[in-house]
DRENDREN-786031 format. One record per residue (C-alpha): residue number from 1; residue in three letters; chain; y, x, z. Coordinates in steps of 0.1 Angstrom, whole numbers. Each point is the difference from the previous one (the first is absolute). Example, Ala and Ser with C-alpha at 12.3 -4.5 7.8 and 13.67 -1.06 7.14 Angstrom:
# DRENDREN-786031
+-----+------+-------+-------+-------+-------+
:  nr : rest : kette :     y :     x :     z :
+-----+------+-------+-------+-------+-------+
:   1 :  Ala :     A :   -45 :   123 :    78 :
:   2 :  Ser :     A :    34 :    14 :    -7 :
+-----+------+-------+-------+-------+-------+
END
This chain:
# DRENDREN-786031
+-----+------+-------+-------+-------+-------+
:  nr : rest : kette :     y :     x :     z :
+-----+------+-------+-------+-------+-------+
:   1 :  Met :     A :  -831 :  -256 : -1145 :
:   2 :  Ser :     A :    15 :   -12 :   -33 :
:   3 :  Lys :     A :     2 :    36 :   -13 :
:   4 :  Ile :     A :   -38 :     5 :     9 :
:   5 :  Leu :     A :    -8 :   -33 :   -17 :
:   6 :  Ala :     A :    20 :    11 :   -30 :
:   7 :  Val :     A :   -20 :    33 :    -1 :
:   8 :  Ala :     A :   -34 :   -19 :     4 :
:   9 :  Arg :     A :    10 :   -24 :   -27 :
:  10 :  Arg :     A :     9 :    28 :   -25 :
:  11 :  Glu :     A :   -33 :    20 :    10 :
:  12 :  Phe :     A :   -22 :   -31 :    -4 :
:  13 :  Leu :     A :    15 :    -9 :   -36 :
:  14 :  Glu :     A :    -3 :    37 :   -11 :
:  15 :  Thr :     A :   -36 :     1 :    11 :
:  16 :  Val :     A :   -12 :   -33 :   -15 :
:  17 :  Lys :     A :    18 :     8 :   -32 :
:  18 :  Asn :     A :   -17 :    34 :    -2 :
:  19 :  Lys :     A :   -25 :     1 :   -30 :
:  20 :  Ile :     A :   -26 :    17 :    22 :
:  21 :  Phe :     A :     3 :   -27 :    27 :
:  22 :  Leu :     A :    -2 :   -28 :   -27 :
:  23 :  Ile :     A :   -30 :    17 :   -16 :
:  24 :  Asn :     A :   -16 :     4 :    33 :
:  25 :  Leu :     A :     8 :   -37 :     7 :
:  26 :  Val :     A :   -18 :   -12 :   -32 :
:  27 :  Leu :     A :   -25 :    26 :    -9 :
:  28 :  Val :     A :   -19 :     2 :    32 :
:  29 :  Pro :     A :    -7 :   -37 :     4 :
:  30 :  Ala :     A :    -8 :    -2 :   -37 :
:  31 :  Leu :     A :   -25 :    29 :     6 :
:  32 :  Ala :     A :   -14 :   -16 :    29 :
:  33 :  Leu :     A :    -6 :   -33 :   -18 :
:  34 :  Gly :     A :   -13 :    17 :   -32 :
:  35 :  Gly :     A :   -21 :    23 :    19 :
:  36 :  Ala :     A :   -18 :   -28 :    20 :
:  37 :  Ala :     A :    -7 :   -20 :   -32 :
:  38 :  Leu :     A :   -13 :    33 :   -18 :
:  39 :  Ser :     A :   -21 :    10 :    28 :
:  40 :  Ile :     A :   -17 :   -35 :    -1 :
:  41 :  Tyr :     A :    -6 :     5 :   -37 :
:  42 :  Phe :     A :   -13 :    35 :     3 :
:  43 :  Ala :     A :   -21 :   -11 :    29 :
:  44 :  Lys :     A :   -17 :   -27 :   -20 :
:  45 :  Gln :     A :    -4 :    25 :   -30 :
:  46 :  Ala :     A :   -16 :    25 :    24 :
:  47 :  Val :     A :   -25 :   -25 :    11 :
:  48 :  Gly :     A :    -9 :   -21 :   -30 :
:  49 :  Gly :     A :    18 :    16 :   -28 :
:  50 :  Pro :     A :   -18 :    11 :   -32 :
:  51 :  Arg :     A :   -15 :    34 :     1 :
:  52 :  Glu :     A :   -24 :    19 :   -27 :
:  53 :  Thr :     A :   -36 :    -3 :     5 :
:  54 :  Arg :     A :   -13 :    26 :    24 :
:  55 :  Gln :     A :   -34 :    17 :    -3 :
:  56 :  Ile :     A :   -24 :     5 :    32 :
:  57 :  Val :     A :   -31 :    17 :    -1 :
:  58 :  Val :     A :   -24 :    -9 :    28 :
:  59 :  Glu :     A :   -33 :    19 :     6 :
:  60 :  Asp :     A :   -23 :   -21 :    21 :
:  61 :  Arg :     A :   -24 :    25 :    20 :
:  62 :  Ser :     A :   -12 :   -29 :    20 :
:  63 :  Gly :     A :   -14 :   -20 :   -29 :
:  64 :  Leu :     A :    10 :   -33 :    18 :
:  65 :  Leu :     A :    34 :    -8 :   -10 :
:  66 :  Ala :     A :     2 :    -3 :   -37 :
:  67 :  Asp :     A :     1 :   -39 :    -3 :
:  68 :  Asp :     A :    24 :    -3 :    31 :
:  69 :  Leu :     A :    22 :    26 :   -14 :
:  70 :  Arg :     A :     4 :   -17 :   -34 :
:  71 :  Glu :     A :     7 :   -32 :    18 :
:  72 :  Ala :     A :    25 :    14 :    23 :
:  73 :  Phe :     A :    20 :    17 :   -27 :
:  74 :  Ala :     A :    -1 :   -32 :   -21 :
:  75 :  Gln :     A :    16 :   -19 :    28 :
:  76 :  His :     A :    25 :    25 :     1 :
:  77 :  Asn :     A :     7 :    -3 :   -34 :
:  78 :  Arg :     A :     1 :   -38 :     3 :
:  79 :  Arg :     A :    25 :     2 :    29 :
:  80 :  Arg :     A :    22 :    24 :   -19 :
:  81 :  Pro :     A :    -3 :    -5 :   -36 :
:  82 :  Gln :     A :    30 :    21 :    -9 :
:  83 :  Gln :     A :   -14 :    29 :    21 :
:  84 :  Pro :     A :   -36 :     3 :   -15 :
:  85 :  Ile :     A :   -25 :    26 :    11 :
:  86 :  Ala :     A :   -29 :    12 :   -23 :
:  87 :  Leu :     A :   -32 :     8 :    19 :
:  88 :  Thr :     A :   -25 :    24 :   -14 :
:  89 :  Leu :     A :   -33 :     4 :    20 :
:  90 :  Ile :     A :   -20 :    31 :    -5 :
:  91 :  Glu :     A :   -34 :    10 :    10 :
:  92 :  Pro :     A :    -3 :    30 :    22 :
:  93 :  Glu :     A :   -19 :    31 :   -13 :
:  94 :  Ala :     A :   -31 :    11 :    20 :
:  95 :  Asp :     A :    15 :    33 :     7 :
:  96 :  Ala :     A :    37 :   -11 :     3 :
:  97 :  Pro :     A :    18 :    20 :    25 :
:  98 :  Thr :     A :    13 :   -19 :    32 :
:  99 :  Thr :     A :    36 :     5 :    -8 :
: 100 :  Gly :     A :    -3 :   -18 :   -33 :
: 101 :  Ser :     A :     4 :     7 :   -39 :
: 102 :  Glu :     A :    25 :    29 :    -6 :
: 103 :  Glu :     A :     2 :   -13 :   -36 :
: 104 :  Leu :     A :    13 :   -35 :    13 :
: 105 :  Ala :     A :    23 :    18 :    26 :
: 106 :  Ala :     A :    15 :    20 :   -29 :
: 107 :  Arg :     A :     4 :   -32 :   -19 :
: 108 :  Val :     A :    19 :   -15 :    30 :
: 109 :  Arg :     A :    22 :    32 :     0 :
: 110 :  Ala :     A :     7 :    -2 :   -38 :
: 111 :  Gly :     A :     9 :   -38 :     4 :
: 112 :  Thr :     A :   -24 :   -15 :   -23 :
: 113 :  Val :     A :   -17 :   -16 :    30 :
: 114 :  His :     A :    22 :   -15 :    29 :
: 115 :  Gly :     A :   -26 :     4 :    28 :
: 116 :  Tyr :     A :   -35 :    11 :     7 :
: 117 :  Ala :     A :   -20 :   -14 :    29 :
: 118 :  Val :     A :   -33 :    13 :    15 :
: 119 :  Ile :     A :   -19 :   -22 :    22 :
: 120 :  Gly :     A :   -22 :    16 :    23 :
: 121 :  Pro :     A :   -38 :   -10 :     4 :
: 122 :  Gly :     A :     5 :   -12 :    34 :
: 123 :  Ala :     A :    33 :   -18 :    -4 :
: 124 :  Val :     A :   -14 :   -36 :     6 :
: 125 :  Glu :     A :   -16 :    12 :    31 :
: 126 :  Gly :     A :    31 :    19 :    11 :
: 127 :  Ser :     A :   -16 :    33 :     2 :
: 128 :  Asp :     A :    18 :    15 :   -32 :
: 129 :  Lys :     A :    36 :     0 :   -12 :
: 130 :  Cys :     A :    16 :    -5 :   -33 :
: 131 :  Leu :     A :    18 :    24 :   -20 :
: 132 :  Tyr :     A :    30 :    -9 :   -21 :
: 133 :  Tyr :     A :    16 :    24 :   -25 :
: 134 :  Leu :     A :    35 :    -6 :   -11 :
: 135 :  Lys :     A :    31 :    16 :   -14 :
: 136 :  Ala :     A :    30 :   -13 :    21 :
: 137 :  Arg :     A :    31 :     1 :   -22 :
: 138 :  Asn :     A :    19 :   -30 :    16 :
: 139 :  Leu :     A :    -2 :   -30 :    23 :
: 140 :  Ala :     A :   -20 :   -22 :   -26 :
: 141 :  Asp :     A :   -29 :    27 :     1 :
: 142 :  Met :     A :    -1 :    -4 :    38 :
: 143 :  Glu :     A :     1 :   -38 :    -2 :
: 144 :  Leu :     A :   -32 :     3 :   -23 :
: 145 :  Val :     A :   -17 :    18 :    26 :
: 146 :  Ser :     A :     3 :   -27 :    24 :
: 147 :  Thr :     A :   -11 :   -26 :   -27 :
: 148 :  Val :     A :   -32 :    21 :    -8 :
: 149 :  Gln :     A :    -8 :     3 :    36 :
: 150 :  Gln :     A :     4 :   -37 :     5 :
: 151 :  Cys :     A :   -23 :    -7 :   -27 :
: 152 :  Leu :     A :   -27 :    26 :    11 :
: 153 :  Asn :     A :     0 :   -14 :    35 :
: 154 :  Glu :     A :    -3 :   -36 :   -15 :
: 155 :  Ala :     A :   -31 :    11 :   -17 :
: 156 :  Ile :     A :   -14 :    16 :    30 :
: 157 :  Val :     A :     5 :   -28 :    23 :
: 158 :  Ala :     A :   -15 :   -25 :   -24 :
: 159 :  Val :     A :   -32 :    22 :     0 :
: 160 :  Arg :     A :     0 :     0 :    38 :
: 161 :  Ala :     A :     5 :   -39 :     1 :
: 162 :  Arg :     A :   -29 :    -5 :   -23 :
: 163 :  Arg :     A :   -23 :    22 :    22 :
: 164 :  Arg :     A :     9 :   -21 :    30 :
: 165 :  Asn :     A :    -5 :   -34 :   -21 :
: 166 :  Leu :     A :    39 :    -8 :     3 :
: 167 :  Ser :     A :    14 :   -21 :   -29 :
: 168 :  Pro :     A :    33 :    10 :   -18 :
: 169 :  Lys :     A :    14 :   -31 :    14 :
: 170 :  Val :     A :    -7 :     7 :    36 :
: 171 :  Leu :     A :    11 :    35 :    -4 :
: 172 :  Asp :     A :    34 :   -12 :   -15 :
: 173 :  Glu :     A :     3 :   -23 :    30 :
: 174 :  Ile :     A :    -9 :    28 :    24 :
: 175 :  Arg :     A :    27 :    22 :   -16 :
: 176 :  Ala :     A :    27 :   -25 :    -3 :
: 177 :  Trp :     A :    33 :     9 :    19 :
: 178 :  Thr :     A :    16 :   -24 :    25 :
: 179 :  Ser :     A :    38 :    -3 :    -9 :
: 180 :  Phe :     A :    24 :     0 :    31 :
: 181 :  Glu :     A :    35 :    -5 :     4 :
: 182 :  Gln :     A :    23 :    24 :    22 :
: 183 :  Ile :     A :    23 :   -21 :    21 :
: 184 :  Asp :     A :    26 :    18 :    21 :
: 185 :  Val :     A :     7 :   -20 :    34 :
: 186 :  Gly :     A :    28 :    26 :    11 :
: 187 :  Glu :     A :    27 :   -20 :    16 :
: 188 :  Gln :     A :    27 :    17 :   -22 :
: 189 :  Ala :     A :   -18 :    -1 :   -30 :
: 190 :  Gly :     A :    -3 :   -38 :     1 :
: 191 :  Gly :     A :   -34 :    -1 :   -11 :
: 192 :  Gly :     A :   -16 :    -3 :   -34 :
: 193 :  Lys :     A :   -14 :    22 :   -25 :
: 194 :  Arg :     A :    10 :    37 :    -3 :
: 195 :  Ser :     A :    -9 :    22 :   -27 :
: 196 :  Glu :     A :   -13 :    35 :     9 :
: 197 :  Ala :     A :    23 :    14 :   -28 :
: 198 :  Val :     A :    30 :   -16 :    16 :
: 199 :  Met :     A :    -7 :    14 :    34 :
: 200 :  Val :     A :    -2 :    33 :   -15 :
: 201 :  Met :     A :    28 :     1 :   -24 :
: 202 :  Ala :     A :    26 :   -22 :    18 :
: 203 :  Pro :     A :    10 :    28 :    26 :
: 204 :  Phe :     A :     4 :    25 :   -30 :
: 205 :  Phe :     A :    19 :   -26 :   -18 :
: 206 :  Phe :     A :    26 :    -6 :    27 :
: 207 :  Leu :     A :     2 :    38 :     4 :
: 208 :  Phe :     A :     4 :     9 :   -35 :
: 209 :  Leu :     A :    25 :   -31 :    -6 :
: 210 :  Met :     A :    22 :    16 :    28 :
: 211 :  Phe :     A :    -2 :    36 :   -11 :
: 212 :  Thr :     A :     8 :    -8 :   -35 :
: 213 :  Gly :     A :    26 :   -26 :     8 :
: 214 :  Val :     A :    18 :    25 :    24 :
: 215 :  Phe :     A :     0 :    30 :   -22 :
: 216 :  Ala :     A :     7 :   -19 :   -34 :
: 217 :  Val :     A :    33 :   -11 :    11 :
: 218 :  Asn :     A :    11 :    28 :    23 :
: 219 :  Gln :     A :    -7 :    25 :   -24 :
: 220 :  Gln :     A :    29 :   -15 :   -20 :
: 221 :  Ile :     A :    22 :     6 :    31 :
: 222 :  Leu :     A :   -11 :    37 :    -1 :
: 223 :  Thr :     A :    10 :     2 :   -38 :
: 224 :  Gly :     A :    32 :   -23 :     5 :
: 225 :  Val :     A :    14 :    22 :    28 :
: 226 :  Ile :     A :    -7 :    33 :   -19 :
: 227 :  Glu :     A :    18 :   -14 :   -33 :
: 228 :  Glu :     A :    29 :   -13 :    20 :
: 229 :  Lys :     A :     3 :    33 :    16 :
: 230 :  Ser :     A :    -4 :    23 :   -30 :
: 231 :  Ser :     A :    24 :   -23 :   -20 :
: 232 :  Arg :     A :    26 :     1 :    29 :
: 233 :  Ile :     A :     2 :   -38 :     0 :
: 234 :  Ile :     A :   -11 :     2 :    37 :
: 235 :  Glu :     A :    34 :    15 :     9 :
: 236 :  Val :     A :    17 :   -31 :   -15 :
: 237 :  Ile :     A :   -23 :   -23 :    18 :
: 238 :  Leu :     A :     7 :    17 :    33 :
: 239 :  Ser :     A :    37 :    -4 :    -5 :
: 240 :  Ala :     A :    -7 :   -38 :     8 :
: 241 :  Val :     A :   -29 :     0 :    22 :
: 242 :  Ser :     A :   -15 :    22 :    27 :
: 243 :  Pro :     A :   -30 :    18 :    -4 :
: 244 :  Phe :     A :   -19 :   -21 :    25 :
: 245 :  Gln :     A :    12 :   -32 :   -17 :
: 246 :  Leu :     A :   -12 :    15 :   -34 :
: 247 :  Leu :     A :   -35 :     9 :    14 :
: 248 :  Thr :     A :    -4 :   -33 :    16 :
: 249 :  Gly :     A :     9 :   -22 :   -30 :
: 250 :  Lys :     A :   -21 :    24 :   -22 :
: 251 :  Met :     A :   -30 :    -9 :    23 :
: 252 :  Leu :     A :     7 :   -36 :     3 :
: 253 :  Gly :     A :     3 :    -5 :   -37 :
: 254 :  Ala :     A :   -34 :    19 :    -4 :
: 255 :  Val :     A :   -17 :   -22 :    26 :
: 256 :  Ala :     A :     9 :   -33 :   -22 :
: 257 :  Ala :     A :   -11 :    17 :   -31 :
: 258 :  Gly :     A :   -32 :    11 :    17 :
: 259 :  Phe :     A :    -9 :   -34 :    10 :
: 260 :  Ile :     A :     3 :   -13 :   -34 :
: 261 :  Leu :     A :   -22 :    26 :   -11 :
: 262 :  Ile :     A :   -28 :    -5 :    25 :
: 263 :  Gly :     A :     4 :   -38 :    -4 :
: 264 :  Val :     A :    -8 :     3 :   -37 :
: 265 :  Trp :     A :   -26 :    25 :     5 :
: 266 :  Gly :     A :   -17 :   -20 :    28 :
: 267 :  Gly :     A :     2 :   -31 :   -21 :
: 268 :  Ala :     A :   -17 :    16 :   -30 :
: 269 :  Ala :     A :   -28 :    17 :    21 :
: 270 :  Tyr :     A :    -8 :   -37 :    15 :
: 271 :  Ala :     A :    -2 :   -15 :   -34 :
: 272 :  Ala :     A :   -22 :    29 :   -11 :
: 273 :  Ala :     A :   -22 :    -6 :    28 :
: 274 :  Leu :     A :    -4 :   -36 :    -9 :
: 275 :  Ile :     A :    -8 :     9 :   -36 :
: 276 :  Lys :     A :   -28 :    22 :    12 :
: 277 :  Gly :     A :   -11 :   -30 :    23 :
: 278 :  Ile :     A :     9 :    19 :    33 :
: 279 :  His :     A :    13 :   -25 :    25 :
: 280 :  Ala :     A :    17 :    22 :    28 :
: 281 :  Ala :     A :    -3 :   -16 :    34 :
: 282 :  Val :     A :    29 :    23 :    16 :
: 283 :  Pro :     A :    16 :   -14 :    30 :
: 284 :  Leu :     A :    37 :   -11 :    -3 :
: 285 :  Ser :     A :     8 :    26 :    27 :
: 286 :  Val :     A :    -8 :    29 :   -20 :
: 287 :  Phe :     A :    27 :   -10 :   -24 :
: 288 :  Val :     A :    25 :    -3 :    27 :
: 289 :  Tyr :     A :    -8 :    35 :    14 :
: 290 :  Phe :     A :     1 :    14 :   -35 :
: 291 :  Thr :     A :    36 :   -12 :    -6 :
: 292 :  Leu :     A :    11 :    14 :    35 :
: 293 :  Tyr :     A :   -20 :    33 :    -5 :
: 294 :  Phe :     A :    16 :     2 :   -37 :
: 295 :  Ile :     A :    35 :    -3 :    14 :
: 296 :  Phe :     A :    -4 :    29 :    24 :
: 297 :  Gly :     A :   -20 :    21 :   -23 :
: 298 :  Phe :     A :    27 :    -6 :   -27 :
: 299 :  Leu :     A :    29 :    10 :    22 :
: 300 :  Met :     A :   -18 :    29 :    12 :
: 301 :  Val :     A :    -9 :    15 :   -35 :
: 302 :  Ala :     A :    34 :   -10 :   -12 :
: 303 :  Ser :     A :    19 :    18 :    26 :
: 304 :  Phe :     A :   -21 :    30 :    -8 :
: 305 :  Leu :     A :     4 :     0 :   -36 :
: 306 :  Ala :     A :    37 :    -7 :     3 :
: 307 :  Ala :     A :     5 :    31 :    22 :
: 308 :  Leu :     A :   -23 :    20 :   -23 :
: 309 :  Gly :     A :    22 :   -10 :   -29 :
: 310 :  Ser :     A :    32 :     9 :    16 :
: 311 :  Met :     A :   -14 :    36 :     7 :
: 312 :  Cys :     A :    -9 :     6 :   -36 :
: 313 :  Asn :     A :    18 :     5 :   -32 :
: 314 :  Thr :     A :   -29 :    -7 :   -25 :
: 315 :  Leu :     A :   -30 :   -20 :     1 :
: 316 :  Arg :     A :   -24 :    30 :    -3 :
: 317 :  Glu :     A :    16 :    14 :    31 :
: 318 :  Ala :     A :    -6 :   -34 :    18 :
: 319 :  Gln :     A :   -37 :    -2 :   -12 :
: 320 :  Ser :     A :    -7 :    34 :    11 :
: 321 :  Met :     A :    12 :    -8 :    35 :
: 322 :  Met :     A :   -17 :   -33 :     0 :
: 323 :  Thr :     A :   -34 :    12 :    -6 :
: 324 :  Pro :     A :    -9 :    12 :    35 :
: 325 :  Ala :     A :    11 :   -35 :    13 :
: 326 :  Met :     A :   -22 :   -19 :   -23 :
: 327 :  Ile :     A :   -31 :    15 :    13 :
: 328 :  Ile :     A :     9 :   -20 :    31 :
: 329 :  Phe :     A :     7 :   -32 :   -18 :
: 330 :  Val :     A :   -33 :     0 :   -20 :
: 331 :  Leu :     A :   -22 :     7 :    30 :
: 332 :  Pro :     A :    -7 :   -36 :     4 :
: 333 :  Ile :     A :    -9 :    -2 :   -35 :
: 334 :  Ile :     A :   -25 :    29 :     1 :
: 335 :  Ala :     A :   -16 :   -15 :    35 :
: 336 :  Trp :     A :     2 :   -36 :   -10 :
: 337 :  Phe :     A :   -37 :    -8 :    -2 :
: 338 :  Tyr :     A :    -9 :    18 :    33 :
: 339 :  Ile :     A :    29 :   -18 :    17 :
: 340 :  Thr :     A :   -12 :   -34 :   -13 :
: 341 :  Gln :     A :   -36 :     7 :    12 :
: 342 :  Gln :     A :    13 :    11 :    34 :
: 343 :  Pro :     A :    34 :   -19 :     6 :
: 344 :  Ser :     A :    -5 :     5 :    37 :
: 345 :  Gly :     A :    -9 :    35 :     2 :
: 346 :  Leu :     A :    20 :    29 :    14 :
: 347 :  Phe :     A :    10 :    14 :   -34 :
: 348 :  Ala :     A :    14 :   -33 :   -12 :
: 349 :  Val :     A :    17 :    -6 :    35 :
: 350 :  Val :     A :    17 :    36 :    -1 :
: 351 :  Leu :     A :    13 :    -6 :   -37 :
: 352 :  Ser :     A :    14 :   -33 :    11 :
: 353 :  Phe :     A :    25 :    17 :    22 :
: 354 :  Leu :     A :    12 :    26 :   -25 :
: 355 :  Pro :     A :    33 :   -16 :    -8 :
: 356 :  Pro :     A :     3 :    12 :   -37 :
: 357 :  Ile :     A :   -34 :   -18 :    -9 :
: 358 :  Thr :     A :    -2 :   -26 :    27 :
: 359 :  Pro :     A :     8 :   -29 :   -23 :
: 360 :  Met :     A :   -26 :     9 :   -26 :
: 361 :  Val :     A :   -27 :     8 :    27 :
: 362 :  Met :     A :     6 :   -32 :    20 :
: 363 :  Ile :     A :     0 :   -23 :   -29 :
: 364 :  Leu :     A :   -32 :    16 :   -12 :
: 365 :  Arg :     A :   -16 :    -5 :    34 :
: 366 :  Ile :     A :    12 :   -36 :     3 :
: 367 :  Ala :     A :   -12 :    -9 :   -35 :
: 368 :  Ala :     A :   -34 :    14 :    10 :
: 369 :  Trp :     A :    -1 :   -15 :    35 :
: 370 :  Pro :     A :    22 :   -28 :     6 :
: 371 :  Glu :     A :   -10 :    -1 :    37 :
: 372 :  Ile :     A :    15 :    34 :     6 :
: 373 :  Pro :     A :    13 :     0 :    38 :
: 374 :  Leu :     A :    36 :   -14 :    -1 :
: 375 :  Trp :     A :    10 :    29 :    23 :
: 376 :  Gln :     A :    -4 :    24 :   -27 :
: 377 :  Ile :     A :    20 :   -21 :   -24 :
: 378 :  Ala :     A :    29 :    -5 :    27 :
: 379 :  Ala :     A :    -2 :    36 :     7 :
: 380 :  Ser :     A :     4 :    10 :   -37 :
: 381 :  Phe :     A :    30 :   -23 :    -4 :
: 382 :  Val :     A :    18 :    16 :    32 :
: 383 :  Leu :     A :    -9 :    33 :   -15 :
: 384 :  Leu :     A :    16 :    -7 :   -34 :
: 385 :  Ala :     A :    29 :   -21 :    19 :
: 386 :  Leu :     A :     8 :    35 :    13 :
: 387 :  Ser :     A :    -9 :    26 :   -26 :
: 388 :  Val :     A :    16 :   -20 :   -30 :
: 389 :  Pro :     A :    34 :     1 :    15 :
: 390 :  Ala :     A :    -4 :    35 :    11 :
: 391 :  Met :     A :    -9 :     9 :   -38 :
: 392 :  Leu :     A :    29 :   -18 :   -10 :
: 393 :  Trp :     A :    24 :    19 :    23 :
: 394 :  Ile :     A :   -14 :    32 :   -12 :
: 395 :  Ala :     A :     1 :    -9 :   -36 :
: 396 :  Ala :     A :    36 :   -13 :     3 :
: 397 :  Arg :     A :    10 :    34 :    17 :
: 398 :  Ile :     A :   -16 :    20 :   -29 :
: 399 :  Phe :     A :    13 :   -25 :   -25 :
: 400 :  Arg :     A :    37 :     3 :    10 :
: 401 :  Val :     A :     0 :    39 :    -3 :
: 402 :  Gly :     A :   -26 :     6 :   -29 :
: 403 :  Ile :     A :    16 :   -26 :   -24 :
: 404 :  Leu :     A :    32 :    22 :    -5 :
: 405 :  Met :     A :   -20 :    34 :     1 :
: 406 :  Tyr :     A :    -9 :    17 :   -30 :
: 407 :  Gly :     A :   -18 :    31 :   -10 :
: 408 :  Lys :     A :   -35 :    10 :    14 :
: 409 :  Pro :     A :   -19 :   -23 :    21 :
: 410 :  Pro :     A :     5 :     4 :    38 :
: 411 :  Ser :     A :   -22 :    20 :    21 :
: 412 :  Pro :     A :   -18 :   -19 :    30 :
: 413 :  Arg :     A :    27 :    20 :    25 :
: 414 :  Glu :     A :    28 :   -15 :   -21 :
: 415 :  Ile :     A :   -18 :   -35 :     0 :
: 416 :  Leu :     A :     0 :     1 :    40 :
: 417 :  Arg :     A :    36 :    10 :     1 :
: 418 :  Trp :     A :    11 :   -29 :   -22 :
: 419 :  Ile :     A :   -22 :   -24 :    23 :
: 420 :  Arg :     A :    19 :    15 :    31 :
: 421 :  Tyr :     A :    33 :     1 :   -16 :
: 422 :  Ala :     A :    23 :   -25 :    18 :
+-----+------+-------+-------+-------+-------+
END
């Protein structure tokens, strides 16, 4: 046991002193916090930031909306003085085509006018539609469409209200929205406010944290084994410890480094959520399950990558052999949104009992639906308690032979022979 702990200590120190690990440890939280602050700044700029005056031409064929259109656009300019819209009203020609002026459409195409609206003769009665000509170049142009549409509708509603002798004050009272507060009374949620953004993104956050935490550290196990093998240092190490002790120590040291990484990342993500004003009402049980699933998932991936590294002589060989397996590991990320929408569906349940991805799928389901049946959680732990030792046993048998083999990578038949070798 002392030899395993010595190897684990060496692996832990080598991992945490690695420049890539330190960069990930510092850079990712910095990006999370900086990204949260920048997203708030850019969101404010997008909503109320300064923009050039945009020219809008409106052709009112109903002949009823001129004054109300001017008032609607004036109110917009008062609400958003840094994003003014200049309104130009034109009189329709007697023989004007129903599709609007080709000259004005060409000006929109050329960019001298930002938009051109044609209000049908029966728009107030609802029998005609409005046409809007634009040249969409970016999202700001699409935002302008909704703004113009809102102003046109405000003018039309004002005319309809006057026809029914409704004062603007009464109309505002009728259209006023009633605010409401969403309170989750779920037993495990503990009650209180729950943001929709938290309910959608929290499951993905736990999935992403597990995936990156597992592979960010275990990737160093893979490269470390290949480097030690290619430099023949492994032969010196194996003179003092057995292959099983070496493999076990490497994984224990990596697990410790992995907990440090996800601890820092998780704290930074929580701080970023607070900066953005998102108060996550995540049950404590989710964090407990995450810790347990992380250990199982880490050991499974670590044993797989350690065995893979022992079979290869270069990192390029390892990457080419790892590509097919990565398709399985990224499946929960590809299907995360569907799984969170249907956490109790057949597809999610089936994926929960595929051992390579069981930890990631289960934490995704639990974060999306804390009241997942306990028998499924218990069954997943039983499955992992059986499959992880089996994976460690297979990896150890491959590791003890492959670590001293050089030349071309082994074929699948040779790998099976290594596993059966007593």
